[in-house]
C-alpha positions in Angstrom: -21.3 -11.9 -34.4 -24.7 -11.0 -35.8 -27.3 -12.9 -33.4 -30.8 -11.5 -33.7 -32.7 -10.9 -30.4 -35.8 -12.2 -31.9 -34.0 -15.7 -32.7 -34.0 -18.6 -30.2 -30.4 -18.2 -29.7 -30.6 -14.4 -29.0 -33.2 -15.2 -26.2 -31.0 -18.0 -24.5 -28.1 -15.6 -24.6 -30.1 -12.8 -22.7 -31.4 -15.5 -20.2 -28.0 -16.8 -19.7 -26.2 -13.5 -18.8 -29.3 -12.7 -16.8 -29.0 -15.9 -14.5 -25.4 -15.2 -14.1 -25.9 -11.4 -12.8 -28.8 -12.6 -10.7 -26.5 -14.9 -8.8 -24.3 -12.3 -7.7 -27.2 -9.7 -7.3 -29.2 -12.0 -5.0 -26.2 -12.3 -2.3 -25.3 -8.4 -2.6 -29.0 -7.6 -2.1 -29.5 -9.6 1.1 -26.3 -10.0 2.9 -26.8 -6.9 4.7 -30.0 -7.7 5.8 -28.8 -11.2 7.0 -26.2 -9.8 9.0 -28.0 -9.7 12.6 -28.7 -13.3 11.9 -25.1 -14.3 10.8 -23.8 -12.7 13.8 -25.9 -14.4 16.4 -25.5 -17.8 14.6 -21.7 -17.6 14.2 -21.1 -15.6 17.5 -19.6 -12.7 15.4 -18.6 -9.3 16.5 -18.8 -6.4 14.2 -15.6 -6.2 12.7 -16.3 -9.9 11.7 -19.5 -8.9 10.1 -17.7 -5.8 8.3 -15.5 -8.3 6.6 -18.4 -10.6 5.5 -19.1 -7.6 3.5 -16.1 -6.4 2.6 -14.2 -10.0 1.9 -16.3 -10.2 -0.9 -15.9 -6.5 -2.1 -12.2 -6.4 -1.9 -11.4 -9.4 -4.3 -14.1 -8.2 -6.5 -13.0 -4.5 -6.8 -9.3 -5.6 -7.2 -9.9 -8.2 -9.9 -12.8 -7.3 -12.0 -10.6 -5.4 -14.8 -8.4 -8.6 -14.8 -11.4 -10.7 -15.1 -12.6 -8.6 -17.9 -9.2 -8.9 -19.8 -9.3 -12.7 -19.3 -12.4 -13.0 -21.2 -11.2 -10.7 -23.9 -8.3 -13.3 -24.4 -9.5 -16.7 -23.7 -13.1 -16.3 -24.6 -16.0 -14.6 -22.6 -18.1 -17.5 -22.7 -15.4 -19.6 -21.0 -14.5 -17.3 -18.5 -18.1 -16.3 -17.7 -18.8 -20.1 -17.1 -15.9 -20.4 -15.1 -17.1 -17.3 -12.9 -20.4 -18.9 -12.5 -18.9 -22.3 -11.2 -16.4 -20.5 -9.0 -19.1 -18.2 -7.6 -21.3 -21.3 -7.1 -18.7 -23.4 -5.3 -17.6 -20.2 -2.8 -21.4 -19.8 -2.1 -21.9 -23.5 -1.2 -18.9 -22.8 1.1 -20.5 -19.6 2.5 -23.6 -21.6 3.0 -22.0 -24.5 5.1 -19.3 -22.2 6.9 -19.0 -23.2 10.6 -17.4 -20.2 11.7 -17.3 -16.4 10.9 -13.5 -16.8 9.6 -14.5 -19.6 7.3 -17.5 -17.4 6.1 -15.2 -14.6 5.4 -12.6 -16.6 3.4 -15.5 -17.9 1.3 -17.1 -14.5 0.7 -13.3 -13.4 -0.5 -13.6 -16.4 -2.8 -17.1 -15.2 -4.0 -15.6 -12.0 -5.1 -13.1 -13.8 -7.3 -15.8 -15.6 -9.3 -17.7 -12.2 -9.3 -14.8 -10.6 -10.9 -14.9 -13.2 -13.8 -18.7 -13.5 -14.4 -19.6 -9.8 -13.9 -17.8 -8.1 -16.7 -18.6 -11.1 -19.0 -22.1 -10.9 -18.6 -22.5 -7.6 -20.5 -19.6 -8.4 -22.8 -21.3 -11.4 -24.2 -24.2 -9.6 -25.2 -22.2 -6.8 -26.8 -20.1 -9.4 -28.7 -22.9 -11.7 -29.6 -25.9 -9.5 -30.8 -26.2 -7.5 -34.3 -25.8 -3.8 -33.9 -29.6 -3.0 -34.7 -30.5 -5.4 -31.6 -27.6 -4.7 -29.1 -29.3 -1.7 -27.5 -32.5 -3.5 -27.0 -30.6 -6.7 -25.6 -28.6 -4.5 -23.3 -31.8 -2.8 -22.2 -33.3 -6.3 -21.6 -30.6 -7.6 -19.6 -30.5 -4.6 -17.3 -34.4 -4.4 -17.1 -34.7 -8.1 -16.3 -31.8 -7.4 -13.6 -33.6 -4.7 -12.2 -36.8 -7.1 -11.6 -34.3 -9.3 -9.7 -33.2 -6.3 -7.5 -36.6 -5.7 -6.9 -37.6 -9.2 -5.8 -34.2 -9.9 -4.0 -35.4 -8.0 -0.6 -38.7 -10.2 -0.7 -36.6 -13.6 -1.5 -33.8 -12.8 0.8 -35.8 -11.7 3.7 -38.1 -14.8 3.5 -35.2 -16.9 3.3 -33.6 -15.3 6.3 -36.4 -15.4 8.4 -37.6 -19.0 6.9 -35.0 -21.6 6.2 -32.2 -19.3 7.5 -29.6 -17.0 6.3 -27.4 -19.8 4.8 -29.9 -20.2 2.1 -29.0 -16.9 1.0 -25.9 -18.3 -0.3 -27.0 -22.0 -1.2 -29.8 -20.6 -3.7 -26.5 -20.0 -5.9 -26.0 -23.6 -6.3 -29.2 -24.6 -8.5 -29.0 -21.3 -10.2 -25.6 -22.2 -11.3 -26.6 -25.7 -12.6 -29.2 -24.1 -14.5 -26.9 -21.3 -16.0 -24.1 -23.4 -16.9 -25.7 -26.0 -19.2 -27.5 -23.1 -21.1 -24.3 -21.1 -21.7 -22.2 -24.3 -22.9 -25.2 -25.2 -25.2 -26.5 -22.0 -26.5 -24.2 -19.0 -25.8 -21.5 -18.5 -28.8 -17.9 -18.1 -27.9 -16.3 -14.6 -28.3 -13.1 -13.1 -28.1 -11.2 -9.7 -28.8 -8.8 -10.5 -31.6 -6.6 -7.5 -30.6 -6.3 -9.2 -27.0 -3.0 -10.6 -26.3 -1.9 -13.1 -23.3 0.1 -10.1 -21.3 -1.9 -9.6 -18.3 -1.2 -7.1 -15.6 -1.2 -9.7 -12.4 1.5 -7.5 -10.6 -1.2 -4.5 -11.0 -4.0 -6.6 -9.7 -2.1 -8.0 -6.7 -0.6 -4.8 -5.4 -4.4 -3.2 -6.0 -6.0 -5.6 -4.0 -3.4 -6.0 -1.4 -3.2 -2.2 -0.8 -7.1 -2.1 -0.4 -7.0 -5.2 1.9 -4.3 -3.5 4.2 -6.0 -0.2 4.1 -9.3 -2.2 4.9 -8.0 -4.2 7.8 -6.0 -1.0 9.2 -9.6 0.7 9.3 -11.3 -2.3 10.9 -8.8 -3.6 13.4 -7.8 -0.1 14.3 -4.1 -0.7 13.1 -2.1 2.3 12.1 0.9 -0.1 10.9 -1.5 -1.9 8.5 -3.3 1.3 7.2 0.5 2.9 6.6 1.6 -0.5 4.8 -1.7 -0.2 2.6 -0.8 3.3 1.5 2.7 2.4 0.8 1.5 -0.6 -1.5 -1.0 1.9 -3.0 1.9 4.1 -4.0 3.8 1.1 -5.4 0.6 0.2 -7.5 0.7 3.7 -9.0 4.6 3.3 -10.0 4.1 -0.1 -11.4 1.1 1.1 -13.5 2.9 4.3 -14.9 5.8 1.8 -15.9 4.2 -0.8 -17.4 3.4 -1.1 -21.0 0.0 -3.0 -20.5 -1.3 -1.5 -17.2 -4.3 -2.9 -15.9 -5.2 0.8 -14.8 -3.7 3.0 -17.8 -2.8 6.3 -16.2 -3.4 8.0 -19.4 -7.2 7.6 -19.1 -7.0 10.3 -16.3 -5.8 12.8 -18.8 -9.2 13.6 -19.2 -10.3 16.1 -16.5 -13.7 15.4 -16.8 -13.1 11.8 -16.4 -11.3 12.3 -13.2 -13.7 14.5 -11.7 -16.5 12.1 -12.4 -14.6 9.4 -10.7 -14.2 11.5 -7.6 -17.9 12.3 -7.4 -18.3 8.6 -7.9 -16.3 7.9 -4.7 -18.1 10.4 -2.6 -21.4 9.0 -3.8 -20.9 5.1 -3.6 -18.7 5.7 -0.3 -22.2 7.4 1.2 -24.4 4.7 -0.4 -22.5 1.3 0.9 -22.2 2.9 4.5 -25.7 4.0 4.5 -27.2 0.5 3.4 -24.5 -1.5 5.5 -25.8 0.4 8.9 -29.8 1.1 7.9 -30.3 -2.6 7.4 -28.7 -3.1 10.9 -30.8 0.0 12.3 -34.1 -1.3 11.1 -33.5 -4.7 12.8 -31.5 -3.9 15.9 -33.3 -0.8 16.9 -36.6 -0.8 15.3 -37.5 -4.4 15.5 -38.1 -5.0 11.9 -37.9 -8.7 10.6 -35.3 -9.1 7.9 -38.1 -9.3 5.4 -39.3 -6.2 6.7 -36.2 -4.5 6.7 -35.1 -5.9 3.2 -38.5 -4.5 1.7 -38.4 -1.2 4.0 -35.5 -0.2 1.4 -37.3 -1.4 -1.7 -38.9 2.0 -2.9 -35.4 3.1 -4.0 -35.3 0.3 -6.6 -38.7 0.8 -7.6 -38.1 4.5 -8.2 -35.0 3.8 -10.0 -36.7 1.3 -12.4 -39.7 3.6 -13.2 -37.9 7.0 -13.6 -34.1 6.6 -14.6 -34.9 6.3 -17.9 -36.2 9.8 -17.9 -33.6 11.1 -15.9 -31.1 10.0 -18.5 -33.0 11.6 -21.1 -33.2 15.0 -19.1 -29.7 14.9 -18.5 -28.9 14.9 -22.0 -31.1 17.7 -22.7 -29.6 20.1 -19.6 -26.2 18.6 -19.3 -24.8 16.4 -16.4 -23.6 19.3 -14.1 -27.3 19.8 -12.5 -28.1 16.2 -11.9 -24.8 15.4 -10.5 -25.4 18.1 -8.2 -29.0 17.9 -7.3 -28.9 14.4 -6.8 -26.1 13.9 -4.2 -28.0 16.8 -2.3 -31.4 14.9 -2.4 -29.6 11.5 -1.3 -28.0 13.5 1.5 -31.5 14.8 2.7 -33.0 11.2 2.7 -30.0 10.2 4.8 -30.6 12.9 7.4 -34.4 12.0 7.4 -33.2 8.5 8.4 -32.4 10.1 11.8 -36.3 10.0 12.5 -36.1 6.0 12.8 -35.4 4.8 16.0 -37.2 2.4 18.6 -40.7 1.6 17.5 -40.6 3.5 14.4 -43.4 3.7 12.1 -42.4 2.3 8.5 -45.1 5.0 7.0 -44.3 8.4 9.0 -40.5 7.3 9.6 -38.9 5.2 7.1 -40.8 6.0 3.9 -40.2 9.7 3.6 -36.6 8.8 4.2 -36.2 6.1 1.4 -38.4 8.0 -1.2 -36.3 11.1 -1.0 -33.1 9.0 -1.3 -34.6 7.1 -4.2 -35.5 10.2 -6.1 -31.8 11.5 -5.5 -30.5 8.2 -6.8 -32.8 8.6 -9.8 -31.5 12.0 -10.7 -27.7 11.0 -10.0 -27.1 7.4 -11.3 -27.8 7.5 -15.2 -26.2 10.8 -15.7 -23.2 9.7 -13.7 -22.6 6.5 -15.7 -23.4 8.3 -18.9 -20.9 11.2 -18.1 -18.2 9.0 -17.4 -18.5 7.0 -20.7 -18.9 10.4 -22.8 -15.8 11.9 -21.1 -13.1 9.7 -23.1 -12.5 8.6 -26.6 -15.2 6.1 -27.6 -12.2 3.5 -28.1 -11.9 3.6 -24.5 -15.4 3.4 -23.2 -14.7 0.0 -22.0 -11.9 0.4 -19.9 -13.5 3.6 -18.5 -16.5 1.8 -17.4 -14.7 -0.7 -15.6 -12.3 1.9 -13.9 -15.7 3.7 -12.6 -16.9 0.2 -11.7 -13.8 -0.3 -9.7 -13.6 3.0 -8.0 -17.2 2.8 -7.0 -16.6 -0.7 -5.4 -13.4 0.4 -3.7 -15.0 3.5 -2.3 -17.9 1.3 -0.7 -15.3 -1.2 0.7 -13.2 1.7 2.5 -16.7 3.3 3.7 -18.0 0.0 5.4 -14.5 -0.4 7.2 -14.2 3.4 8.1 -17.9 4.5 9.0 -18.2 2.4 12.1 -14.5 3.7 13.3 -15.6 7.1 12.7 -19.0 6.9 14.5 -17.4 5.1 17.5 -19.0 1.8 17.1 -18.2 -0.9 19.6 -17.4 -4.4 18.5 -20.5 -5.7 20.1 -22.7 -2.3 19.2 -25.1 -4.2 17.1 -26.4 -6.4 20.0 -27.1 -3.0 22.1 -30.0 -1.4 20.8 -29.4 1.9 22.5 -25.8 1.9 21.8 -26.1 1.2 17.8 -28.7 4.0 17.6 -26.4 6.3 19.1 -23.5 5.5 16.4 -26.1 5.6 13.8 -27.1 8.9 14.6 -23.5 9.9 14.4 -23.1 8.0 11.1 -25.6 9.4 9.1 -24.5 13.0 9.1 -21.2 11.9 7.9 -22.7 9.9 4.9 -24.7 13.0 4.2 -21.5 15.2 4.5 -19.7 13.0 1.9 -22.5 13.5 -0.3 -22.6 17.0 -0.2 -19.0 17.0 -0.8 -19.5 15.0 -4.1 -22.3 17.7 -5.3 -19.8 20.7 -4.5 -17.1 18.9 -6.6 -19.8 18.1 -9.4 -20.8 21.6 -9.5 -17.2 22.9 -9.5 -16.0 20.5 -12.2 -18.3 18.5 -14.3 -19.3 20.2 -17.6 -21.1 18.9 -20.8 -19.0 16.5 -21.9 -18.2 16.1 -25.9 -19.9 13.8 -27.8 -17.0 11.0 -28.0 -19.7 8.1 -27.8 -23.0 8.9 -29.7 -23.5 5.5 -30.8 -26.9 3.7 -29.2 -24.8 1.2 -27.2 -22.8 3.9 -25.6 -26.0 5.1 -23.8 -27.4 3.8 -20.7 -30.2 1.6 -21.1 -31.4 1.5 -17.5 -30.3 3.5 -14.7 -30.3 0.9 -12.5 -27.2 0.0 -14.4 -24.9 2.2 -12.1 -21.3 1.6 -11.4 -21.7 -0.5 -8.5 -25.1 -1.1 -7.3 -24.7 -4.6 -7.4 -24.0 -4.4 -3.9 -26.9 -2.2 -3.2 -29.6 -3.2 -5.8 -28.2 -4.2 -9.1 -25.0 -6.1 -10.9 -22.3 -4.1 -12.0 -21.2 -3.4 -15.7 -24.8 -2.3 -16.6 -23.1 0.6 -18.6 -23.1 0.5 -22.2 -19.7 -0.4 -23.7 -17.6 1.1 -26.3 -15.4 -0.6 -29.0 -13.4 -1.8 -26.3 -15.0 -4.3 -23.9 -16.0 -3.6 -20.3 -13.2 -4.6 -17.7 -10.5 -4.8 -20.3 -7.4 -4.4 -18.8 -5.0 -3.2 -21.7 -4.5 0.6 -22.2 
């Protein structure tokens, strides 16, 4: 299609996709902040709070590639709208959940909706706009999403401290009621004419089941579940190698650069997810911050990314990705170690702010080059699937980190109710997160090189550094990478 950005239809398309992304963004931005209140209200232990995060991440990570493929085949607008409605209904269930198990199930259903709407939002823009306007349209989508990331902590903290944590989820219902009619009236339908009806459902089920079993094993300290998860994961690899149209084509890992950057991605986003999960609790449980203050305390990371990520991407184009992908994780590691100063009666200016500023500078240095290097490390025709694989890898890393870190740090099931106990385990967890980042930096320095210019077109460049693989659960919706000829989330090889 050749919609121009200056036209009325073009503006409606941008508005619709931003609204859809914002739904997923708001929940993911503030759920960490809401966890202590959820735990008190529903009498949930730490494991149930972990599942409140991971129930969503599990289905989203396992199904996001399949969701992109469904949009290519049956219509991106149609699947996007179904995802928005599904997400809103699941959000309503979250907001009305009477018990922690019901909330966890509803969160898993939210992830299914997210897997349908997340890849579709950017794919709609790429399929709808004229080639000359596409880079700017992606930039606007990413930029408005960044504004949403900036206001999310304020809105979420106000909701948690005011009307209550349930409104974090219930807010999605009016957003969906606004988004769906606009999409149906103003967004044109698009499909990939080369897409077919053969979907790797078995691969998606095995992938999600393997992740779920490993996650359960880590959270509930069940060795048999962890072992079963590993076996299912091995079966997933075998199935993907033998299928003619796999969800995760093994051939894409023939690029050593692509494989190396995804390993770095796993290290980085495992550390990020563990940090943001525990830091929001530390600030409230130990330091006595309100939910609004805790959410706002981490805001400088988002502000720095909005202000500086574009320049970071330009610098990486000039000097290559190796140095940014090495220095960025090291800066993030220093920021996390500085959080060890945050204890009871911590001062925001003296203790919290220096840590989050250093962390934000590390994220600025790292995120945009990471995304650009993933896209540039494969042939242009495979940029879409490369983006989707990197997105899924980052989410899976976050899922496993939230499950494993409390176990490794010796955190008891009621630790978040006892400030002294939680503070002790937080002090053990932060060096672990920092160590994983250092490992990522070492891998980047040893393996990453300047990639061949396989994707030189403007839409393959990063438009905004906030558009990272999986900052949707930290500060931004996913899939804000540029796409190639193949749409993000496409599940065919």
